[in-house]
C-alpha angles and dihedrals in degrees: 000000000000091000093048091051087050092052093048093051089048091052092050089050103041118000096186092050090045092051089052095050089048088051086050092056089049092051092046094053087051092056091246093131099166091053088048094051090049091053095046093046091050090048093054090046090055094041115019089185095059101116090176091061095045090050090050088048088053095051092046091050090049088051087052088053090247101132098165093055088044091054092053093049091047091047091052091049092053090047088058097039112017089190095058098122096181092057090043089052089054092060093057 
């Protein structure tokens, strides 16, 4: 429920960045982590306040075994939305 609310807010603020972030989720679920990271990075460049995209980037980076880069993405997500429990969980 929390993720769907984030996605809806992201779409309202910047539809193109939100589409990219959602595409990143799809690529990530399919195991295409390079493509997922590319989508998430494009999304955060287009909308630097998109916590949903930063969170997705963090999880994709974790799956790539890049914990330092993942932590930076999760930290940025929590700076934008301090109540983002999924991003906070990624920092643990």
